N, CA, C, O and the ligand as a Tripos MOL2 file, in Angstrom:
@<TRIPOS>MOLECULE
protein
  281   279    71     0     0
PROTEIN
NO_CHARGES

@<TRIPOS>ATOM
      1 N        -207.9480   53.8630   22.9330 N.3       1 MET1
      2 CA       -209.2830   53.2800   23.3080 C.3       1 MET1
      3 C        -210.3450   54.1220   22.8320 C.2       1 MET1
      4 O        -211.3340   53.6210   22.2970 O.2       1 MET1
      5 N        -210.2120   55.4250   22.9910 N.am      2 SER2
      6 CA       -211.4690   56.2800   22.7440 C.3       2 SER2
      7 C        -211.0920   57.3010   21.5730 C.2       2 SER2
      8 O        -211.5040   58.4590   21.6260 O.2       2 SER2
      9 N        -210.3510   56.8770   20.5830 N.am      3 GLY3
     10 CA       -210.0830   57.6910   19.4610 C.3       3 GLY3
     11 C        -211.2180   58.0870   18.7210 C.2       3 GLY3
     12 O        -211.3150   59.1850   18.1740 O.2       3 GLY3
     13 N        -212.1690   57.1090   18.6980 N.am      4 GLN4
     14 CA       -213.4650   57.5780   17.8310 C.3       4 GLN4
     15 C        -214.2780   58.4260   18.6970 C.2       4 GLN4
     16 O        -215.1530   59.0820   18.1320 O.2       4 GLN4
     17 N        -214.1460   58.5450   20.0470 N.am      5 MET5
     18 CA       -215.0350   59.5200   20.7300 C.3       5 MET5
     19 C        -214.4250   60.8770   20.5030 C.2       5 MET5
     20 O        -215.1470   61.8440   20.2630 O.2       5 MET5
     21 N        -213.1410   60.9720   20.5730 N.am      6 ASN6
     22 CA       -212.5570   62.3970   20.3250 C.3       6 ASN6
     23 C        -212.9990   62.8510   18.9990 C.2       6 ASN6
     24 O        -213.3990   64.0040   18.8430 O.2       6 ASN6
     25 N        -212.9470   61.9800   18.0110 N.am      7 LYS7
     26 CA       -213.2930   62.5150   16.6690 C.3       7 LYS7
     27 C        -214.7330   62.9980   16.6180 C.2       7 LYS7
     28 O        -214.9630   63.9950   15.9340 O.2       7 LYS7
     29 N        -215.7720   62.3740   17.2960 N.am      8 ILE8
     30 CA       -217.1260   62.7590   17.3520 C.3       8 ILE8
     31 C        -217.2400   64.1140   18.0470 C.2       8 ILE8
     32 O        -217.9570   65.0170   17.6170 O.2       8 ILE8
     33 N        -216.4560   64.2070   19.1960 N.am      9 GLU9
     34 CA       -216.5800   65.4930   19.9640 C.3       9 GLU9
     35 C        -216.1380   66.6800   19.2600 C.2       9 GLU9
     36 O        -216.6670   67.7780   19.4350 O.2       9 GLU9
     37 N        -215.0750   66.4490   18.3830 N.am     10 LYS10
     38 CA       -214.5410   67.5770   17.6950 C.3      10 LYS10
     39 C        -215.1010   67.9170   16.4650 C.2      10 LYS10
     40 O        -214.7670   68.9290   15.8500 O.2      10 LYS10
     41 N        -216.0410   67.0230   16.0300 N.am     11 GLN11
     42 CA       -216.7320   67.2250   14.7430 C.3      11 GLN11
     43 C        -217.5970   68.5100   14.8790 C.2      11 GLN11
     44 O        -218.3720   68.6500   15.8250 O.2      11 GLN11
     45 N        -217.4510   69.3770   13.9750 N.am     12 SER12
     46 CA       -218.1590   70.6830   14.0790 C.3      12 SER12
     47 C        -219.4520   70.5460   13.2020 C.2      12 SER12
     48 O        -219.4390   69.7060   12.3020 O.2      12 SER12
     49 N        -220.5260   71.2860   13.3990 N.am     13 TRP13
     50 CA       -221.5220   71.3180   12.5720 C.3      13 TRP13
     51 C        -221.2600   72.1000   11.0690 C.2      13 TRP13
     52 O        -220.4540   73.0200   10.9340 O.2      13 TRP13
     53 N        -221.9030   71.6790   10.2370 N.am     14 GLN14
     54 CA       -221.6300   72.2330    9.0160 C.3      14 GLN14
     55 C        -222.9680   72.5840    8.3300 C.2      14 GLN14
     56 O        -223.9760   71.8790    8.3890 O.2      14 GLN14
     57 N        -222.8560   73.7800    7.6600 N.am     15 CYS15
     58 CA       -224.0210   74.1540    6.9280 C.3      15 CYS15
     59 C        -224.2310   73.1140    5.7570 C.2      15 CYS15
     60 O        -223.3270   72.7260    5.0170 O.2      15 CYS15
     61 N        -225.6280   72.6960    5.6900 N.am     16 CYS16
     62 CA       -225.8670   71.6190    4.5930 C.3      16 CYS16
     63 C        -225.8160   72.1820    3.2600 C.2      16 CYS16
     64 O        -225.6270   71.4570    2.2840 O.2      16 CYS16
     65 N        -225.9890   73.5600    3.1560 N.am     17 LYS17
     66 CA       -225.9270   73.9900    1.8060 C.3      17 LYS17
     67 C        -224.3920   74.3990    1.4480 C.2      17 LYS17
     68 O        -223.8530   73.9760    0.4250 O.2      17 LYS17
     69 N        -223.8030   75.1650    2.2750 N.am     18 CYS18
     70 CA       -222.4700   75.7390    1.9560 C.3      18 CYS18
     71 C        -221.3190   74.8030    2.2160 C.2      18 CYS18
     72 O        -220.2690   74.9810    1.5990 O.2      18 CYS18
     73 N        -221.4400   73.7880    3.1120 N.am     19 LYS19
     74 CA       -220.5190   72.7820    3.5010 C.3      19 LYS19
     75 C        -219.1710   73.5170    4.1700 C.2      19 LYS19
     76 O        -218.0030   73.1570    4.0210 O.2      19 LYS19
     77 N        -219.6460   74.5970    4.9140 N.am     20 ILE20
     78 CA       -218.6280   75.2310    5.6970 C.3      20 ILE20
     79 C        -219.0730   75.1380    7.1950 C.2      20 ILE20
     80 O        -220.2640   75.0520    7.4940 O.2      20 ILE20
     81 N        -218.0290   75.1590    8.1600 N.am     21 PRO21
     82 CA       -218.3630   75.0270    9.5580 C.3      21 PRO21
     83 C        -219.3630   76.2870    9.9880 C.2      21 PRO21
     84 O        -219.2390   77.4330    9.5570 O.2      21 PRO21
     85 N        -220.2750   75.8850   10.8290 N.am     22 MET22
     86 CA       -221.1220   77.0480   11.4120 C.3      22 MET22
     87 C        -220.5100   77.6200   12.5200 C.2      22 MET22
     88 O        -219.8050   76.9260   13.2530 O.2      22 MET22
     89 N        -220.7020   78.8560   12.7410 N.am     23 SER23
     90 CA       -220.2530   79.5410   14.0270 C.3      23 SER23
     91 C        -221.2700   80.0370   14.8820 C.2      23 SER23
     92 O        -222.3430   80.3280   14.3530 O.2      23 SER23
     93 N        -221.1190   80.2060   16.2590 N.am     24 PRO24
     94 CA       -221.9880   80.7070   17.1010 C.3      24 PRO24
     95 C        -222.3660   82.1360   16.8820 C.2      24 PRO24
     96 O        -221.5360   83.0210   16.6700 O.2      24 PRO24
     97 N        -223.7120   82.3280   16.9470 N.am     25 GLY25
     98 CA       -224.2740   83.6990   16.7050 C.3      25 GLY25
     99 C        -225.4710   83.8960   17.5060 C.2      25 GLY25
    100 O        -226.1480   82.9130   17.8050 O.2      25 GLY25
    101 N        -225.8090   85.0760   17.8900 N.am     26 ASN26
    102 CA       -227.0680   85.4320   18.4870 C.3      26 ASN26
    103 C        -228.3580   85.3190   17.4790 C.2      26 ASN26
    104 O        -228.3060   85.8870   16.3880 O.2      26 ASN26
    105 N        -229.3250   84.6950   17.8070 N.am     27 VAL27
    106 CA       -230.5670   84.4480   17.1010 C.3      27 VAL27
    107 C        -231.7060   84.8500   17.9560 C.2      27 VAL27
    108 O        -231.8450   84.3990   19.0930 O.2      27 VAL27
    109 N        -232.5330   85.7080   17.4100 N.am     28 LYS28
    110 CA       -233.6960   86.0290   18.0250 C.3      28 LYS28
    111 C        -234.8610   85.0260   17.6990 C.2      28 LYS28
    112 O        -235.0390   84.7430   16.5140 O.2      28 LYS28
    113 N        -235.6550   84.4750   18.6430 N.am     29 ILE29
    114 CA       -236.7030   83.6230   18.6550 C.3      29 ILE29
    115 C        -237.9120   84.2440   19.3640 C.2      29 ILE29
    116 O        -237.7870   85.0740   20.2650 O.2      29 ILE29
    117 N        -239.0820   83.8010   18.9090 N.am     30 THR30
    118 CA       -240.1210   84.2360   19.5150 C.3      30 THR30
    119 C        -240.9280   82.9480   20.0940 C.2      30 THR30
    120 O        -241.2240   81.9520   19.4340 O.2      30 THR30
    121 N        -241.2280   83.1800   21.4920 N.am     31 TYR31
    122 CA       -241.8050   82.0140   21.9840 C.3      31 TYR31
    123 C        -242.9790   82.5280   23.0480 C.2      31 TYR31
    124 O        -242.6680   83.3360   23.9230 O.2      31 TYR31
    125 N        -244.1290   82.1040   22.9550 N.am     32 LEU32
    126 CA       -245.2150   82.5690   23.8420 C.3      32 LEU32
    127 C        -245.4150   84.1060   23.8600 C.2      32 LEU32
    128 O        -245.8060   84.7140   24.8570 O.2      32 LEU32
    129 N        -245.1250   84.6600   22.7180 N.am     33 GLY33
    130 CA       -245.3560   85.9940   22.3630 C.3      33 GLY33
    131 C        -244.2390   87.0020   22.8310 C.2      33 GLY33
    132 O        -244.3380   88.2280   22.7840 O.2      33 GLY33
    133 N        -243.1650   86.2870   23.2870 N.am     34 ASN34
    134 CA       -241.9600   87.0160   23.8310 C.3      34 ASN34
    135 C        -240.8870   86.7730   22.9260 C.2      34 ASN34
    136 O        -240.8170   85.7240   22.2860 O.2      34 ASN34
    137 N        -239.9300   87.8190   22.8260 N.am     35 ASP35
    138 CA       -238.8230   87.6400   22.0080 C.3      35 ASP35
    139 C        -237.5910   87.3290   22.9780 C.2      35 ASP35
    140 O        -237.4620   87.8610   24.0810 O.2      35 ASP35
    141 N        -236.7150   86.4150   22.4370 N.am     36 PHE36
    142 CA       -235.6090   86.1070   23.0290 C.3      36 PHE36
    143 C        -234.3990   86.0060   22.3340 C.2      36 PHE36
    144 O        -234.4700   85.6420   21.1600 O.2      36 PHE36
    145 N        -233.3290   86.2460   22.8070 N.am     37 THR37
    146 CA       -232.1000   86.1390   21.9500 C.3      37 THR37
    147 C        -231.2320   85.0160   22.5840 C.2      37 THR37
    148 O        -230.7690   85.0950   23.7220 O.2      37 THR37
    149 N        -231.0690   84.0470   21.8100 N.am     38 ILE38
    150 CA       -230.2260   82.8800   22.3350 C.3      38 ILE38
    151 C        -229.0690   82.5500   21.4430 C.2      38 ILE38
    152 O        -229.1940   82.7780   20.2400 O.2      38 ILE38
    153 N        -228.0200   82.0660   21.8770 N.am     39 GLU39
    154 CA       -226.8080   81.7210   20.9700 C.3      39 GLU39
    155 C        -227.0150   80.3520   20.3550 C.2      39 GLU39
    156 O        -227.2860   79.3390   21.0000 O.2      39 GLU39
    157 N        -226.8660   80.4220   19.0920 N.am     40 LEU40
    158 CA       -227.0140   79.2280   18.1930 C.3      40 LEU40
    159 C        -226.0820   79.1560   17.2220 C.2      40 LEU40
    160 O        -225.4280   80.1690   16.9730 O.2      40 LEU40
    161 N        -225.8750   78.0740   16.5750 N.am     41 LEU41
    162 CA       -224.9570   77.9870   15.5530 C.3      41 LEU41
    163 C        -225.6530   78.5210   14.2430 C.2      41 LEU41
    164 O        -226.8360   78.3280   13.9600 O.2      41 LEU41
    165 N        -224.7790   79.1920   13.5220 N.am     42 LYS42
    166 CA       -225.3840   79.9790   12.4550 C.3      42 LYS42
    167 C        -224.2730   79.8210   11.3360 C.2      42 LYS42
    168 O        -223.0770   79.7280   11.6130 O.2      42 LYS42
    169 N        -224.7770   79.8010   10.0530 N.am     43 CYS43
    170 CA       -223.9060   79.7190    8.9200 C.3      43 CYS43
    171 C        -223.4040   81.2910    8.5130 C.2      43 CYS43
    172 O        -224.2210   82.1450    8.1690 O.2      43 CYS43
    173 N        -222.2030   81.5050    8.5840 N.am     44 PRO44
    174 CA       -221.7090   82.7650    8.3710 C.3      44 PRO44
    175 C        -222.0270   83.2030    6.8870 C.2      44 PRO44
    176 O        -222.0360   84.3910    6.5660 O.2      44 PRO44
    177 N        -222.2510   82.3220    6.1250 N.am     45 GLN45
    178 CA       -222.4010   82.5810    4.6360 C.3      45 GLN45
    179 C        -223.7880   82.8860    4.1990 C.2      45 GLN45
    180 O        -224.0500   83.8710    3.5080 O.2      45 GLN45
    181 N        -224.7120   81.9910    4.6280 N.am     46 CYS46
    182 CA       -226.1200   82.0190    4.0960 C.3      46 CYS46
    183 C        -227.1000   82.4010    5.2890 C.2      46 CYS46
    184 O        -228.2810   82.6900    5.0990 O.2      46 CYS46
    185 N        -226.5610   82.3770    6.3930 N.am     47 GLY47
    186 CA       -227.3080   82.8600    7.5420 C.3      47 GLY47
    187 C        -228.2400   81.6440    8.0800 C.2      47 GLY47
    188 O        -229.0720   81.8500    8.9640 O.2      47 GLY47
    189 N        -228.0680   80.4710    7.5440 N.am     48 LEU48
    190 CA       -228.9590   79.2260    8.0490 C.3      48 LEU48
    191 C        -228.5430   79.1390    9.5710 C.2      48 LEU48
    192 O        -227.3750   79.2530    9.9420 O.2      48 LEU48
    193 N        -229.5840   78.9310   10.3900 N.am     49 THR49
    194 CA       -229.3860   78.4880   11.7440 C.3      49 THR49
    195 C        -229.5600   77.1420   12.0660 C.2      49 THR49
    196 O        -230.4180   76.4710   11.4910 O.2      49 THR49
    197 N        -228.7870   76.6550   12.9790 N.am     50 LEU50
    198 CA       -229.0800   75.3670   13.4950 C.3      50 LEU50
    199 C        -229.6130   75.1200   14.8600 C.2      50 LEU50
    200 O        -228.9410   75.5020   15.8190 O.2      50 LEU50
    201 N        -230.6000   74.6000   15.0240 N.am     51 VAL51
    202 CA       -231.2060   74.4610   16.3950 C.3      51 VAL51
    203 C        -231.2330   73.0040   16.9200 C.2      51 VAL51
    204 O        -232.2820   72.3700   16.8030 O.2      51 VAL51
    205 N        -230.1750   72.4470   17.4780 N.am     52 PRO52
    206 CA       -230.3490   71.0080   17.8710 C.3      52 PRO52
    207 C        -231.5840   70.9230   18.7090 C.2      52 PRO52
    208 O        -231.9710   71.8710   19.3920 O.2      52 PRO52
    209 N        -232.1860   69.7880   18.6450 N.am     53 GLU53
    210 CA       -233.4280   69.6570   19.2340 C.3      53 GLU53
    211 C        -233.3370   69.7300   20.7590 C.2      53 GLU53
    212 O        -234.2030   70.2750   21.4430 O.2      53 GLU53
    213 N        -232.1680   69.1120   21.2830 N.am     54 ASP54
    214 CA       -232.2300   69.0390   22.7890 C.3      54 ASP54
    215 C        -231.8100   70.5210   23.3710 C.2      54 ASP54
    216 O        -232.1160   70.9190   24.4950 O.2      54 ASP54
    217 N        -231.1570   71.1600   22.5330 N.am     55 LEU55
    218 CA       -230.7230   72.5660   22.9030 C.3      55 LEU55
    219 C        -232.0240   73.4650   22.8940 C.2      55 LEU55
    220 O        -232.2340   74.3160   23.7590 O.2      55 LEU55
    221 N        -232.8120   73.2230   21.9230 N.am     56 ALA56
    222 CA       -234.0680   74.0510   21.7110 C.3      56 ALA56
    223 C        -234.9950   73.7400   22.9230 C.2      56 ALA56
    224 O        -235.6290   74.6190   23.5070 O.2      56 ALA56
    225 N        -235.0200   72.5360   23.2270 N.am     57 VAL57
    226 CA       -236.0010   72.1940   24.2450 C.3      57 VAL57
    227 C        -235.6000   72.7440   25.6970 C.2      57 VAL57
    228 O        -236.3750   73.2210   26.5260 O.2      57 VAL57
    229 N        -234.2180   72.5690   25.8190 N.am     58 ARG58
    230 CA       -233.7130   73.1330   26.9860 C.3      58 ARG58
    231 C        -233.8210   74.5640   27.3320 C.2      58 ARG58
    232 O        -234.0870   74.9910   28.4560 O.2      58 ARG58
    233 N        -233.5690   75.3460   26.1650 N.am     59 LYS59
    234 CA       -233.8870   76.7580   26.1120 C.3      59 LYS59
    235 C        -235.3070   77.1090   26.4230 C.2      59 LYS59
    236 O        -235.5840   78.0020   27.2240 O.2      59 LYS59
    237 N        -236.2690   76.3560   25.7420 N.am     60 MET60
    238 CA       -237.4940   76.5620   25.9050 C.3      60 MET60
    239 C        -238.0820   76.4300   27.3860 C.2      60 MET60
    240 O        -238.9470   77.1770   27.8420 O.2      60 MET60
    241 N        -237.5030   75.4020   28.0460 N.am     61 LEU61
    242 CA       -237.7590   75.0560   29.5110 C.3      61 LEU61
    243 C        -237.2540   76.2750   30.2210 C.2      61 LEU61
    244 O        -238.0250   76.7860   31.0340 O.2      61 LEU61
    245 N        -236.0290   76.8410   30.0300 N.am     62 GLU62
    246 CA       -235.5060   77.9780   30.7350 C.3      62 GLU62
    247 C        -236.4290   79.1820   30.5630 C.2      62 GLU62
    248 O        -236.7710   79.8930   31.5080 O.2      62 GLU62
    249 N        -236.7880   79.3540   29.3710 N.am     63 VAL63
    250 CA       -237.7020   80.5460   29.0900 C.3      63 VAL63
    251 C        -239.0750   80.2320   29.8320 C.2      63 VAL63
    252 O        -239.6440   81.1600   30.4060 O.2      63 VAL63
    253 N        -239.5580   79.1080   29.8390 N.am     64 GLU64
    254 CA       -240.8380   79.0750   30.5660 C.3      64 GLU64
    255 C        -240.7050   79.2460   32.1890 C.2      64 GLU64
    256 O        -241.5910   79.6900   32.9190 O.2      64 GLU64
    257 N        -239.4900   78.8270   32.5700 N.am     65 GLN65
    258 CA       -239.3840   78.9380   34.0480 C.3      65 GLN65
    259 C        -239.1600   80.4140   34.3040 C.2      65 GLN65
    260 O        -239.6640   80.9150   35.3090 O.2      65 GLN65
    261 N        -238.4320   81.1560   33.4550 N.am     66 SER66
    262 CA       -238.2340   82.5090   33.6560 C.3      66 SER66
    263 C        -239.3980   83.3660   33.5850 C.2      66 SER66
    264 O        -239.4780   84.4600   34.1430 O.2      66 SER66
    265 N        -240.3180   82.8140   32.8590 N.am     67 LEU67
    266 CA       -241.7000   83.5760   32.5940 C.3      67 LEU67
    267 C        -242.5360   83.2480   33.7870 C.2      67 LEU67
    268 O        -243.4100   84.0570   34.0990 O.2      67 LEU67
    269 N        -242.3740   82.1320   34.5100 N.am     68 GLU68
    270 CA       -243.1140   81.7780   35.6380 C.3      68 GLU68
    271 C        -242.7230   82.5690   36.8990 C.2      68 GLU68
    272 O        -243.5110   82.9320   37.7720 O.2      68 GLU68
    273 N        -241.4040   82.7830   36.8730 N.am     69 ASP69
    274 CA       -240.8750   83.6610   38.0260 C.3      69 ASP69
    275 C        -241.2590   85.0590   38.0440 C.2      69 ASP69
    276 O        -241.0550   85.7700   39.0280 O.2      69 ASP69
    277 N        -241.7910   85.4560   37.0160 N.am     70 LYS70
    278 CA       -242.3030   86.8680   36.8700 C.3      70 LYS70
    279 C        -243.6030   87.3270   37.4930 C.2      70 LYS70
    280 O        -243.9820   88.4890   37.3470 O.2      70 LYS70
    281 ZN       -224.6700   78.0410    4.6180 Zn       71 ZN71
@<TRIPOS>BOND
     1     1     2 1
     2     2     3 1
     3     3     4 2
     4     3     5 am
     5     5     6 1
     6     6     7 1
     7     7     8 2
     8     7     9 am
     9     9    10 1
    10    10    11 1
    11    11    12 2
    12    11    13 am
    13    13    14 1
    14    14    15 1
    15    15    16 2
    16    15    17 am
    17    17    18 1
    18    18    19 1
    19    19    20 2
    20    19    21 am
    21    21    22 1
    22    22    23 1
    23    23    24 2
    24    23    25 am
    25    25    26 1
    26    26    27 1
    27    27    28 2
    28    27    29 am
    29    29    30 1
    30    30    31 1
    31    31    32 2
    32    31    33 am
    33    33    34 1
    34    34    35 1
    35    35    36 2
    36    35    37 am
    37    37    38 1
    38    38    39 1
    39    39    40 2
    40    39    41 am
    41    41    42 1
    42    42    43 1
    43    43    44 2
    44    43    45 am
    45    45    46 1
    46    46    47 1
    47    47    48 2
    48    47    49 am
    49    49    50 1
    50    50    51 1
    51    51    52 2
    52    51    53 am
    53    53    54 1
    54    54    55 1
    55    55    56 2
    56    55    57 am
    57    57    58 1
    58    58    59 1
    59    59    60 2
    60    59    61 am
    61    61    62 1
    62    62    63 1
    63    63    64 2
    64    63    65 am
    65    65    66 1
    66    66    67 1
    67    67    68 2
    68    67    69 am
    69    69    70 1
    70    70    71 1
    71    71    72 2
    72    71    73 am
    73    73    74 1
    74    74    75 1
    75    75    76 2
    76    75    77 am
    77    77    78 1
    78    78    79 1
    79    79    80 2
    80    79    81 am
    81    81    82 1
    82    82    83 1
    83    83    84 2
    84    83    85 am
    85    85    86 1
    86    86    87 1
    87    87    88 2
    88    87    89 am
    89    89    90 1
    90    90    91 1
    91    91    92 2
    92    91    93 am
    93    93    94 1
    94    94    95 1
    95    95    96 2
    96    95    97 am
    97    97    98 1
    98    98    99 1
    99    99   100 2
   100    99   101 am
   101   101   102 1
   102   102   103 1
   103   103   104 2
   104   103   105 am
   105   105   106 1
   106   106   107 1
   107   107   108 2
   108   107   109 am
   109   109   110 1
   110   110   111 1
   111   111   112 2
   112   111   113 am
   113   113   114 1
   114   114   115 1
   115   115   116 2
   116   115   117 am
   117   117   118 1
   118   118   119 1
   119   119   120 2
   120   119   121 am
   121   121   122 1
   122   122   123 1
   123   123   124 2
   124   123   125 am
   125   125   126 1
   126   126   127 1
   127   127   128 2
   128   127   129 am
   129   129   130 1
   130   130   131 1
   131   131   132 2
   132   131   133 am
   133   133   134 1
   134   134   135 1
   135   135   136 2
   136   135   137 am
   137   137   138 1
   138   138   139 1
   139   139   140 2
   140   139   141 am
   141   141   142 1
   142   142   143 1
   143   143   144 2
   144   143   145 am
   145   145   146 1
   146   146   147 1
   147   147   148 2
   148   147   149 am
   149   149   150 1
   150   150   151 1
   151   151   152 2
   152   151   153 am
   153   153   154 1
   154   154   155 1
   155   155   156 2
   156   155   157 am
   157   157   158 1
   158   158   159 1
   159   159   160 2
   160   159   161 am
   161   161   162 1
   162   162   163 1
   163   163   164 2
   164   163   165 am
   165   165   166 1
   166   166   167 1
   167   167   168 2
   168   167   169 am
   169   169   170 1
   170   170   171 1
   171   171   172 2
   172   171   173 am
   173   173   174 1
   174   174   175 1
   175   175   176 2
   176   175   177 am
   177   177   178 1
   178   178   179 1
   179   179   180 2
   180   179   181 am
   181   181   182 1
   182   182   183 1
   183   183   184 2
   184   183   185 am
   185   185   186 1
   186   186   187 1
   187   187   188 2
   188   187   189 am
   189   189   190 1
   190   190   191 1
   191   191   192 2
   192   191   193 am
   193   193   194 1
   194   194   195 1
   195   195   196 2
   196   195   197 am
   197   197   198 1
   198   198   199 1
   199   199   200 2
   200   199   201 am
   201   201   202 1
   202   202   203 1
   203   203   204 2
   204   203   205 am
   205   205   206 1
   206   206   207 1
   207   207   208 2
   208   207   209 am
   209   209   210 1
   210   210   211 1
   211   211   212 2
   212   211   213 am
   213   213   214 1
   214   214   215 1
   215   215   216 2
   216   215   217 am
   217   217   218 1
   218   218   219 1
   219   219   220 2
   220   219   221 am
   221   221   222 1
   222   222   223 1
   223   223   224 2
   224   223   225 am
   225   225   226 1
   226   226   227 1
   227   227   228 2
   228   227   229 am
   229   229   230 1
   230   230   231 1
   231   231   232 2
   232   231   233 am
   233   233   234 1
   234   234   235 1
   235   235   236 2
   236   235   237 am
   237   237   238 1
   238   238   239 1
   239   239   240 2
   240   239   241 am
   241   241   242 1
   242   242   243 1
   243   243   244 2
   244   243   245 am
   245   245   246 1
   246   246   247 1
   247   247   248 2
   248   247   249 am
   249   249   250 1
   250   250   251 1
   251   251   252 2
   252   251   253 am
   253   253   254 1
   254   254   255 1
   255   255   256 2
   256   255   257 am
   257   257   258 1
   258   258   259 1
   259   259   260 2
   260   259   261 am
   261   261   262 1
   262   262   263 1
   263   263   264 2
   264   263   265 am
   265   265   266 1
   266   266   267 1
   267   267   268 2
   268   267   269 am
   269   269   270 1
   270   270   271 1
   271   271   272 2
   272   271   273 am
   273   273   274 1
   274   274   275 1
   275   275   276 2
   276   275   277 am
   277   277   278 1
   278   278   279 1
   279   279   280 2
@<TRIPOS>SUBSTRUCTURE
     1 MET1         2 RESIDUE 1 A MET
     2 SER2         6 RESIDUE 1 A SER
     3 GLY3        10 RESIDUE 1 A GLY
     4 GLN4        14 RESIDUE 1 A GLN
     5 MET5        18 RESIDUE 1 A MET
     6 ASN6        22 RESIDUE 1 A ASN
     7 LYS7        26 RESIDUE 1 A LYS
     8 ILE8        30 RESIDUE 1 A ILE
     9 GLU9        34 RESIDUE 1 A GLU
    10 LYS10       38 RESIDUE 1 A LYS
    11 GLN11       42 RESIDUE 1 A GLN
    12 SER12       46 RESIDUE 1 A SER
    13 TRP13       50 RESIDUE 1 A TRP
    14 GLN14       54 RESIDUE 1 A GLN
    15 CYS15       58 RESIDUE 1 A CYS
    16 CYS16       62 RESIDUE 1 A CYS
    17 LYS17       66 RESIDUE 1 A LYS
    18 CYS18       70 RESIDUE 1 A CYS
    19 LYS19       74 RESIDUE 1 A LYS
    20 ILE20       78 RESIDUE 1 A ILE
    21 PRO21       82 RESIDUE 1 A PRO
    22 MET22       86 RESIDUE 1 A MET
    23 SER23       90 RESIDUE 1 A SER
    24 PRO24       94 RESIDUE 1 A PRO
    25 GLY25       98 RESIDUE 1 A GLY
    26 ASN26      102 RESIDUE 1 A ASN
    27 VAL27      106 RESIDUE 1 A VAL
    28 LYS28      110 RESIDUE 1 A LYS
    29 ILE29      114 RESIDUE 1 A ILE
    30 THR30      118 RESIDUE 1 A THR
    31 TYR31      122 RESIDUE 1 A TYR
    32 LEU32      126 RESIDUE 1 A LEU
    33 GLY33      130 RESIDUE 1 A GLY
    34 ASN34      134 RESIDUE 1 A ASN
    35 ASP35      138 RESIDUE 1 A ASP
    36 PHE36      142 RESIDUE 1 A PHE
    37 THR37      146 RESIDUE 1 A THR
    38 ILE38      150 RESIDUE 1 A ILE
    39 GLU39      154 RESIDUE 1 A GLU
    40 LEU40      158 RESIDUE 1 A LEU
    41 LEU41      162 RESIDUE 1 A LEU
    42 LYS42      166 RESIDUE 1 A LYS
    43 CYS43      170 RESIDUE 1 A CYS
    44 PRO44      174 RESIDUE 1 A PRO
    45 GLN45      178 RESIDUE 1 A GLN
    46 CYS46      182 RESIDUE 1 A CYS
    47 GLY47      186 RESIDUE 1 A GLY
    48 LEU48      190 RESIDUE 1 A LEU
    49 THR49      194 RESIDUE 1 A THR
    50 LEU50      198 RESIDUE 1 A LEU
    51 VAL51      202 RESIDUE 1 A VAL
    52 PRO52      206 RESIDUE 1 A PRO
    53 GLU53      210 RESIDUE 1 A GLU
    54 ASP54      214 RESIDUE 1 A ASP
    55 LEU55      218 RESIDUE 1 A LEU
    56 ALA56      222 RESIDUE 1 A ALA
    57 VAL57      226 RESIDUE 1 A VAL
    58 ARG58      230 RESIDUE 1 A ARG
    59 LYS59      234 RESIDUE 1 A LYS
    60 MET60      238 RESIDUE 1 A MET
    61 LEU61      242 RESIDUE 1 A LEU
    62 GLU62      246 RESIDUE 1 A GLU
    63 VAL63      250 RESIDUE 1 A VAL
    64 GLU64      254 RESIDUE 1 A GLU
    65 GLN65      258 RESIDUE 1 A GLN
    66 SER66      262 RESIDUE 1 A SER
    67 LEU67      266 RESIDUE 1 A LEU
    68 GLU68      270 RESIDUE 1 A GLU
    69 ASP69      274 RESIDUE 1 A ASP
    70 LYS70      278 RESIDUE 1 A LYS
    71 ZN71       281 GROUP 0 **** ****
């Protein structure tokens, strides 16, 4: 019934240049003048990082909340 669903879930992100699977790695970002390190998918070969939009937005919201707490 859900063979297609499994296929989608198991699909991993690929680097658009190298055509190899990306692996998680820590990436430093700067937001509102502060540096943060978040885990993102990164190409082990060329270093290209992938920031899925929903992940980026969620992280930014977390960051904003943590800033407000201070
Ligand atoms: Zn690459």
